N, C-alpha and C positions, 0 to 999 in steps of 0.2 A: 201737462197735458199736450202742450204744443209739440214736444218731442215725439209723443206717441202718435199724434196726428201726422206729423211729417213722415215718420217711419211707415205708417199704414199707407199713406198716399204713394210714397216711393216704391213700396213693395207692390202695390197695385199696378203702377206704371211698368215696372220691370216684368212682372208676370204677363201683362198684356203684350209686351214686346217679344216675349219668349214663346207665347202660346202658339203663334203662327208656325214657326219652323218645327217646333216639337210636335204639333198636331199633324204637320205634313209628313213627319217621320212615321207616325202611327199609320197614316193613310198608305204610305209606301209599303209598310210591312203587310198591311191587309191585302194590298194588290199582289204582292209576292205570294202570299198564302193561297190566294184564290185563282191565280192565273197560271195556265199551262202554256199560253202562247209566248214564244220566245221574244217577239217584238215588244209585247206588253211588259214582260218581265224586265227587259232592258230599260224601258221607260220608267218602271218602278224603281230600278236601281239608280237611275239618273236622278229621280226625285229624292231618293234617300240621301244620295251623296250631296246634292245641293243643299238640302235642308239641314243636314248634319254640319256642313260648313257654315251655314248661316247661324245655327244655334251656337256652335263653337266660337264664331267670331263675335257674336253678341256677348257671350259670357266672358270672353277674354277682355273685351272692351269695358264691360260693366265692372269687372274686378278692379280695373285701374281707375275708372271714372267715378265709381261710387263706393268701392270696397276699401279694405285696409291692407296695404302691402308693406310689410315690415313694421317697425316701430314708428312712433310719431317723430316727425322731422326727417325721416328717411328720404334721400334723394332718389329719383326715378330716372332711368335712361330715356332720353328723348327718342332714341331709335325704337325702344320698346313701345312707347306711346304712339309713335308714328305707325308702326306695324299694326297695332290694335285698331287704330282709326281706319287704316286701309282695309283691314279685315271686316270691319263693321259694315262697310258699304260695298263689299265685293260683288254682291248680286243685286245691287240697287241701281237706280238711275242717277245716283250722285257719285261724282268722282272727287276724291280727296287729292289735292295738289299740295303736298308737304315735302319740300326738298330734303334730301338726305343731308345731314350735317356735313359740312366740308372738311372739318377737322375733328378726328377722334370720335368719341361718343359722349357728348356733353350731357349733363343731367340737370334736372330742375327739382326743387322741393316738391314733395308729394301733393300738397294742396295746389301748387301752381300747375302741375300736370293735370290734376283733376279739373281745374278751371279751364284749361285749354281744350280738353276733351269734351267738356260740357258745352263750351262755346261752339264747338264743331256740331254738336247735336242741334243746338238752337239755330245755327246758321243753315244747316241742311233742311230743317223743317220749313224754311221760307221758300224753298225751291219747289214750286208746284208741279213743274214738268221736268224736273231733274236739272242738273247743271254741275257746277264745280264749286267746291269749298276749298279755298286756298288758305294756308297757314303760314304766317310770317312771324318768326321768333327772333328777329334781329336783335342783337345785344344792344342794350342801352335804350330800347324803345318798348312801349307797351306791346304785348302780344296782339296781333291783328288776325282775325278770322273773317274772310270775305266770301260771301255766297254770290255767285254770278250765274244767271240763267235766263231763259226766255221769259219766264214769268216768275218774278220774285215778289212775295207778299209777306210782310211782317204784320202779324196779327196785332191789332192795337192793344189787346190785353197782355200780350207777351211784352210789347214795348213798355207798357205801364208797369209790369212786374219788374223788368230790368231797371226801370227808373226808380224803383223803390216805392211806387205808389200803391202797390197791392201787398197785403199781408197774407200770412198763412191761412187765415180764415176765408180768404177769397179764392184759395187754390182748389183744384180738383186733380185727379190723377193725370190728366192730360197736360196740365201746365205746371205741375209741381217741380218738374225737372228744371224749369226756367227759374223758379224761386230758389232752388238749390244752387243754380249757377250764380245768382247774385250773392247768395250767402258765402260761396267760395271766394268770389271776388272781394267781398268785404273782409273775409278772413286773411286774404293775401295782402290786402292793403289799399284797396280802392274799389270803385264801382265798375260798371260796364258802360262804355260809351257806344251809342248806336248812331250810325250814319247811313242814311239812304242816299245812294248815288244813282239818280235817274230812276228808271223803272225796272232795271235789270240787275241791280247790285245793292247789297247791304253789307256794311262792314261793322264788326263788333270788336271793340278794343278794351283791353284790361291789363293793368300792371301785373307782372308775374314775379317781380323781385323787389 
């Protein structure tokens, strides 16, 4: 039953995240159908274009972060994961600082990539007024995802979930992604370390190899 609960909660979370841009696409189409004014039609086209980019960006990200890409054990390009993360926040108040790999196109195992992408989502959620999410995948060290902004707030329930103090029965659709993040960290080989640095920064660390 726990697998069914997790599936239902994850589906609810993803549908909630997609309904905004898809609903905006519907609104833009209605505006085009009803408007003869050129300026309003241009505005509707702009809304359609932005909403389509948001929906596409979220779907591309969710495919890597939550879906199945290739067979089990398949490695995923870090460059592909980076592009997906940048696309997710293209129209948001959050900026992703993920340096381009300096040599070639390195890869990570699929669950490690999923873990990094999910850490990015958790970190971004702490930025109440926007800010920057920085990704550090230096070889030989745990992956570190750091959120920095004017107002950084880590929900105590999120912290407790990452610490393993909350089970699936305690989850709702809003926090189930955090539970999923911890499950990925445990599958890769370790938990998630959380460090608050002052009032404007939080760092999340997890082993990825």
